[in-house]
C-alpha positions in Angstrom: -58.3 -95.3 117.1 -58.6 -92.0 115.2 -60.0 -88.9 117.0 -63.5 -88.0 116.1 -64.0 -84.8 114.1 -66.2 -82.2 115.6 -69.7 -81.9 114.0 -69.6 -78.1 114.1 -67.1 -76.8 111.5 -67.2 -73.0 111.1 -65.0 -73.2 108.0 -68.0 -74.8 106.2 -70.4 -72.1 107.3 -69.0 -68.7 106.4 -71.1 -65.7 105.3 -70.7 -64.5 101.8 -73.1 -62.2 99.9 -74.5 -63.3 96.7 -74.6 -66.9 97.8 -78.0 -68.5 97.7 -78.8 -70.0 101.0 -80.1 -73.5 101.2 -83.8 -74.2 101.5 -85.0 -76.6 104.2 -85.1 -80.2 103.0 -85.6 -83.7 104.4 -82.8 -84.8 106.7 -80.9 -81.5 106.6 -81.1 -81.2 110.4 -80.5 -84.8 111.1 -77.3 -84.3 113.2 -78.4 -81.0 114.7 -78.1 -82.2 118.3 -74.5 -83.2 117.7 -73.7 -79.9 115.9 -75.2 -78.0 118.8 -73.1 -79.9 121.3 -70.0 -79.3 119.2 -70.8 -75.6 118.9 -71.3 -75.4 122.7 -67.9 -77.1 123.2 -66.2 -74.8 120.8 -67.7 -71.7 122.5 -66.6 -72.9 126.0 -63.1 -73.9 124.8 -62.4 -70.6 123.0 -63.8 -68.4 125.8 -61.2 -66.9 128.3 -63.5 -67.7 131.2 -63.7 -71.1 132.8 -67.0 -73.0 132.8 -67.9 -71.9 136.3 -67.8 -68.2 135.2 -69.7 -68.9 132.0 -72.4 -70.8 134.0 -72.6 -67.8 136.3 -72.9 -65.4 133.4 -75.7 -67.5 131.8 -77.4 -67.8 135.2 -77.5 -64.0 135.5 -79.0 -63.7 132.0 -81.7 -66.3 132.6 -82.3 -65.6 136.2 -82.1 -69.3 136.7 -79.3 -71.6 137.9 -76.9 -73.0 135.3 -74.0 -75.2 136.6 -70.7 -76.2 135.2 -71.9 -79.7 135.2 -74.8 -78.8 132.9 -72.3 -77.1 130.5 -70.2 -80.2 130.5 -73.2 -82.3 129.5 -74.3 -79.8 126.9 -70.9 -79.8 125.3 -70.6 -83.6 125.0 -71.3 -84.8 121.5 -71.7 -88.3 122.7 -74.5 -87.5 125.2 -77.9 -87.9 123.6 -79.7 -87.3 126.9 -78.5 -83.8 127.7 -79.2 -81.4 124.8 -79.0 -77.7 125.4 -82.4 -76.0 125.4 -83.3 -73.1 123.2 -83.2 -70.5 126.1 -79.9 -71.8 127.4 -78.3 -71.8 124.0 -79.4 -68.1 123.6 -77.9 -67.4 127.1 -74.7 -69.0 126.1 -74.5 -66.9 122.9 -75.4 -63.8 124.8 -72.9 -64.4 127.6 -70.1 -65.4 125.2 -70.8 -62.8 122.5 -70.3 -65.6 119.9 -72.9 -64.4 117.4 -70.8 -66.0 114.7 -71.8 -69.4 116.0 -75.5 -68.5 116.0 -75.1 -67.2 112.5 -73.6 -70.5 111.4 -76.4 -72.4 113.0 -79.3 -70.4 111.5 -77.6 -70.7 108.1 -78.5 -74.4 108.3 -82.1 -73.3 107.7 -81.3 -71.0 104.9 -81.4 -67.9 107.1 -78.7 -65.4 108.0 -78.0 -63.1 111.0 -76.9 -59.5 111.3 -75.7 -58.2 114.6 -75.8 -54.7 116.1 -75.0 -52.0 113.7 -74.7 -54.5 110.8 -78.4 -53.9 110.4 -77.6 -50.4 109.1 -75.6 -51.9 106.3 -78.5 -54.1 105.4 -80.9 -51.2 105.5 -78.5 -49.2 103.3 -78.6 -51.9 100.7 -82.4 -52.0 100.9 -82.6 -48.2 100.5 -80.2 -48.3 97.5 -82.4 -51.0 95.8 -85.5 -48.8 96.4 -83.7 -45.8 94.9 -82.8 -47.8 91.8 -86.4 -49.1 91.4 -87.8 -45.5 91.8 -85.2 -44.2 89.3 -86.2 -46.8 86.8 -89.9 -46.0 87.3 -89.1 -42.3 86.9 -87.4 -43.0 83.5 -90.4 -45.1 82.4 -92.9 -42.4 83.3 -90.9 -39.7 81.6 -91.0 -41.6 78.4 -94.8 -42.2 78.4 -96.4 -39.5 80.4 -98.2 -36.9 78.3 -97.8 -33.2 78.9 -100.6 -31.6 80.8 -102.2 -28.9 78.7 -103.2 -25.7 80.5 -106.1 -23.3 79.7 -105.9 -19.6 79.9 -105.6 -18.6 83.4 -103.2 -21.5 84.2 -105.7 -24.2 85.2 -105.6 -27.7 83.7 -108.4 -29.1 81.6 
């Protein structure tokens, strides 16, 4: 029997600028529960801490009890009864610092994610685009704007 491939594959979900992100369409989130379980499993497997420590870190963030057993269930792709909740997924991302996994998941909806000071890079791009638009408008106005005539004494008509 061949080993089942994980539903979450980060190689298929890398960030690249210029790429048009997908728009939501029918069925695009059909296997989301499995992808989430696979992403949880990957985070837990690649973290240096054991599941007890991760559960404790999540518990502190949520101010609610998370157990190793719950993490085991959330990370099982075959379990259809125990899907991780939105708040617990956020706690797992926050506790692990795996924003790359969150980025990959939101890209399924055609969105993207910037983390921390990356927002400054996005703002810089926005400011550069505004400057280009204003420079273009400046060129247009210079070519069509009439000179303002002045009367004696320096006031405009």
